[in-house]
Every structure is written in C-alpha cells, then in structure tokens.
N, C-alpha and C positions, 0 to 999 in steps of 0.2 A: 644753326651751330651744332645742335644735338645730332642732326642728320649727318653733318660732316664728320663729327666725332665717331659716329657709328660706322660710317663708311671707311674711315681711317683704321678703325679697329678691325674691320673685315680685311682690309688690305694687309695689316700686320699679321693676321692669322694666316692669310694665304701664303705669305713668304716662308712660313715654317716648313712647308712641304710642297714647294712649287713644282719640283721635278715629278714627284709622284702624282700630284694633282693634274699636271699637264698630260701625263700618260693616260690617266683615267678619263679625263674629259675629252680626249682626242682633239686637242687644240691644234691650230694650223702648224705650229712649229714645235709640237710635243717631242719629236725625235731630236730636234736641235737641243732642247732642254735636257734630254737624257744623255746626249753625247757631250754637251758643253759647247757653247758658241765658239770658243777658240780652238776646238778640236773636232768640229763637225766634219765628217768625211766628205760631204758633198758641197762644202764651201768653195767659192770661187773668188778669184781676184777680178776686180773691175778691169784692170789692165789686160787680163786674159780674154775677157768676153766682150769688150767694147765693140769690136768689129762684128761680132756675131749678132749683136742686138739689132743692128740695122736701123732703118728709119723708125722714128717714134710713130706708132699708129695714130690716126686721127680719132678724136673723141666724137661720139655721135650725139652728144648733148653738152650743155653747160655743166661744169662741175666746180665744187668748192672743196678745197683741201685745207684742213687745219693742221697746225704744227704746235703741239703742246710741249714746249721745251723747258730747259732749266732757266735760271735767272740770267738776265742780260748784264747783271753786275759783273759776272765772270766773263772775261774777254773771249774765252774759247766758245762759249755758248752764244755770245753776241756775234761772233764771226759766223757761227752756224746759221743764226737767224738771218744775217745779211746775205749769206749764200743762198738760202731758200728764197729770199726776195728777188735775188738776181735771176734765179731759175724761173720764178713766176713771171717775171717781165719777159724773159726769153720766149716762154711759151705763148704769152699774150701777143708779143710782136710777130710770132710765127702763125698767128691766126687761131690759136686754141682758146676756146671760151673757158678760161680757167681763173678762178678767184682763189687766192692764197691768204689764209689768215694765220699769221705767225704771232704767237703769244708766249711769254715766259713768266715763270713764277717770280714773286717779289724777291725772294732770297734763295740761297742754296739749300736751305732746310724747310722751305715753305711747301711741305708735302700736301697739306690740305688745300692751299691756294692753287697748286698745279692741278689737283684733282677737280677742283671747282671749274677751272677754265676748260678742262677737257670735257667734263659733263655738259658744259654749255655748248660745246661744239657738237656733241652727240645729240643733245636735245634740239638743236637747230637743224638736224638732219644732214650734216655734211656728208659728202660722198666718200671721204677717206680722212684719216687722221694720222699724221706723223707724230711719234712719241719719243721723247728722251726723258724717261722717268728719273725723278730725284733718287728714288730707291727702287729695288726690285719689285716692290709691292704696292706703292702708294697709289698707282693708277689702276690697280686691278678692278675696282668697282666701275670705273669709267670704261675700261676695256671690255668688261663683261656686258655693259650696257651697249657698247658699240657693236659687239658681236650679235647681240640680240636684235639690234636694229639693222643688221646686214652691212655695217660700215667696215671696210677693209682698213688695216693698219700696217704701217711700216715703222720699225724701230730705227732711230738714227743714233748711232754711236753707243749710247750708254744704257744700262739697266735692261739687258736683254729680256724679252718677254715671249713666252710661247703663244700669246694671243695674237701677235703680229705675224702675217704671212711671209714677210721678208724683213731682214735686218741688214742695213747698210752701215758699216762702221769700221773702226780700226781693228787690226788684228793685234790684240794686246799681247798675246804670247810672243808673237814675232817681234814686237817692239822691244821686249826685254832681251831677246836674242840679238837684235840689231844693235842695241845700246851696248851690250856686253861685248859683242864682236868688235865694235869700233874701239872700245877701250883696250881690248886685248891686242889689237894690231898697233894701236898708238903707243902703248907702253912697252912694246918689244916682246910681247907674248909671255911675260913673266912678271911677278910682283904681287903685291897685296891690293885687293880690291874690296869694295863694300857696296851695299845697295840700301837706299833709303826708300821705304815703301809708303804707299798711301794708306788710307783707312783699311784696317785688317779685314773688315767685312765687305769691302768693295771687290767685286769679281774682277774688275779691270786691274786693280792693284795686285791681286793674287796671281792673275795670269802673267802680268809683266814680270813679276818677281820670279815666277816659275821659269819663264823664258831665260832670265838672267842666270838662275841657278843651273838650269839644264845645260846652257852653253858651256859653263865652266866645269861641269861634272867630270869630264875626262881630260882636263887641262892640268897636268901634273905640276907645272911651274907657276900655277896661280893659287894664291891663298885667299879665300873669302874670309875676311876678318870680322865682318858684321853684316847682318841684315836686320835693320831696325825700322820700326814704324815712325814715319814722320807725319802721318795723318793729313797729307796734302798741305801742311803748314810750313810757311817760310821760316819762322823763328825756330820751330822744332828742328827743322833741317839744319839750321845754323848751329844750334846747340849740339846736335848729334855729331856734326862734322868737326866742330871745335874739340869735342871730347876724343873723337877718333884720331885726330891729328896729334893730340897730346899722347895718346896711347901708342900710336903708330906713325911716327914722324916720316917714315918712308912709304906711307900709303900712296899708291900710284894712281888709283882711279875710283870714282864713285858714280854709280848709275842711280838716277832719281826717277821715281815713277811719274813725276810731272815737272813742269818747268818752274812752278812756284817754289818747290823745294830745291830745285837745281840752283835757283838764284840765291836762296838762303845758304846753300852749301858753298856756292862760289864766294859769297861774302866772307865766310869763315876761312876759306882757302887763301883769299887775298890777305886777310888779317894775320894769318899765320905765315905768310910769305912762303907758301908751299907750292910745289910743282904738280900736285895732284890734279888730274884732269877730271872734269865734271861733264856728264851728259844727262840732259833732261828728257822730257817727253811732252809732246803736244804741238810744238811749233808756234808758241805765242809770239806776239810782236816784241815783247820785252826780251825774250830769249834770242830771237833772231837779230835784234838790234845789238844785243850784247855780243853775239858772235861776230857781227860786222865790226864791232869796236875792239875785237881781239881779246875779249874777256872770257865769256862762256865758251867752252870747247865744242859742244854740240848739242843737238836736240833731235829726237825722233819726231819728225814733223808729220802730223796727220792731215794737214791742209783742210781744216774744218770748213772753210767756205766752199771748197770743191766737194767735200763729202756730202754736205747738205744739198747741193745742186744735184748730185747723183741720186740722192734719196728721193727728191721731188720727181726727177725723171723716171725712176723706177716705179713710183706710185702712179704716175700718169700712164705708163706702159701697162700696169696691171688694170687700171680702170678701162683701158682701151681693149682689154682682153688678152694681153700677151702673157705667156707663162714665163716665170722668172725663177731663178734659184732662191732658196730660202735664206742663204747667207752670202752676202757680197762684201768682200773686204775692199775698202777704198784705198787709193794709192797712199803710200807712206814711204819715207826714207830718212836716213840720218842727214841732217844739214850741219855742215861745218864750214871752215874757212874756204874749203875747196869749191863749194857750190852755193854758198849763202847768197851770192849776188845773181844766181841763175833763176830764171822764171820756171814755173811749173812745166811749161812746154819744153824748155831746154833740158830739164831734168828727166822727164818721162818720154819725151819724143812726140808729144801731141798736145794740142791745145784743147782743153775740155770744152765741149759744147754738145748738147743733144743733136742728133742727126735728124733734120727735118727734110721733107720732100722738096 
C-alpha cells in the first residue's frame, strides 16, 4: 500500500509539468504534448488512411497485448473493452498468435487500482499495452516502467500521454464543432444556445467546449447565454438546464460534453415543456435509444467499440514493424433521427475490419 501511495504521488507530481517534462525526456509523443492532441499538425483521420495502411503484416512471434482501461461500470469503457475483445478474436481467427488481456479499474476514480493492473502487465513482460488512463498522470509510473522494459504503448481515447507512440481516439475539438453546427442548422442559424461542460480539468471537456465556442465565434445571430460545468453528472446537468430555462424560456439549444449530462438536460427540457434541442457526446446506448424514441435530439457518436478495434489493429501493426502516425482520429459523426437506424457501414461507406492476406 505504501508503495502504491508513493507511486500515485509520483504520478500527481508528473502531471504538474507534463508538457515540459515530455520535451525534456524526448518521449515518443513529446511533440504531440507540446502542440496538443486536438491540434497536432500531423494528426490523421482513420477514414483518410485506412486504404493506405494495407494488409496487416504478419507477426514473427506470439505476442501478448494488455489493455489497461477505465471501469467497466461506465458503458462507454465497457463498449471499448468489448471492441478490443472482438479485435483480438478477429486476429486469432486470421492466424495471428495474439493474446489480449483486457482489464478495467474498479471505479471511475480507482487511479491506484488501474496503476496496479498496468504494472502487473509490465511485470509479466507483455509485448505492448493499450492505455486509457483515469487521469493524465496516474499511470505515469507504469508507463515509465514499460518504457524501461521496451514495451510499446498506444493510448485509446482518453488521457493523452507522451509516453505512448500512438494515440487512437476521438477528435474532441471537432466533436464540439459538430455538436454546435448541428444545433446551429437545426434552430435556423439564430437564437440562444448554451454548453454544459465536463470536469474543468479534463482535457476532453476543454477541447469539446473550445470547439463549441469557436464555431459560434463569428455567428452574429447566435447568443451563447451560458457555458457551465456539469462535471459529467446527470443531476447537475438537470439543475443547470432547469435554471437556464427559467432565465431564458426561449433557449434554443444546448450542447453537452457527454451523453450522461445530455440525458439530464433532456429531462429538464421535458419537465419545462420546452422546444430547446439537446445534443450530447459519446454515442452511448441510452442516448441512441432515446433518439430512436424521438426524445434526445442528437449525440456526437464516437463508436467506442470500433475505436478500440482500430487501436488493437494499430498496435499489432506497430509490433509487426509498420510505421504509423502518432495521432489517429477514429470515425465520429452526429447521430440524429435521420441516421440513427443506419449501421456504421451505411454511415461511413465501409465495414470496419482489419485487412488480412
């Protein structure tokens, strides 16, 4: 326990100057840390490079890949875990000698527990580890140990780290733009709008909110009446929306940094008998089912089960010696009544699957 407390303290200290430390240490993605994951000049979209990647190279040995993710109590991370398992089976079926160990922390705040499971993967000598850190720094000791052991890492979705050579995840800034643009066009390009943000210290929330604000920066007929922290919490989003509708009965649209808050905002809109439209973020099953039922207006869907499959594929490619971009944005789009019944293939024009010989 004392060792874990010490490791956690180290991780907290590391978060205080991550960008500067990354530059000094010449970590694999130090340049991404300096520019910002959402603004990295050499970032690419998976949709743009999928044909260029070609066949997944064969592995010359048996490999074990770990996935230290967040809690499976959260549907989004459970979907990511399930996607990784699907990818592992696809590679095994294609003849790759691949073992995939997917493990999640006990809770959304179990930083020490997540570090413990990652250290176990490192100590067992895994060939690579996928990481979705609970915070920007809680896995730093594990990542340092991985680097020392020559274990490659790929970040999946959250808590960007310069220790990982590749990050596969959502383009958070663009999600804010997409949500804002959908609202803008739906409300007739004029009116009052608001944004309910996630935790203020969360980089994903910051980027999504910036995208929202930037989209409306030159829209003269739009008034942003509030940008308030909902801390990813359903009840807080309900309370914020209830107050906003009392203050602005003509509020036309609200963009929420995640679907949990969007569902809370929706409940307040229904209670107030308001026509205010609500757009969330993530593409959780609750949100998509609510859209199908004609309740929630939209969500920026990150297709988490596809995202993690892509991450596994990219890690296998690296282990096989293929060079990859440092930042790969996974497919995402706004889902609403017009496309909620469509499959991933129908929306993007292809069915995701690694290309095998």
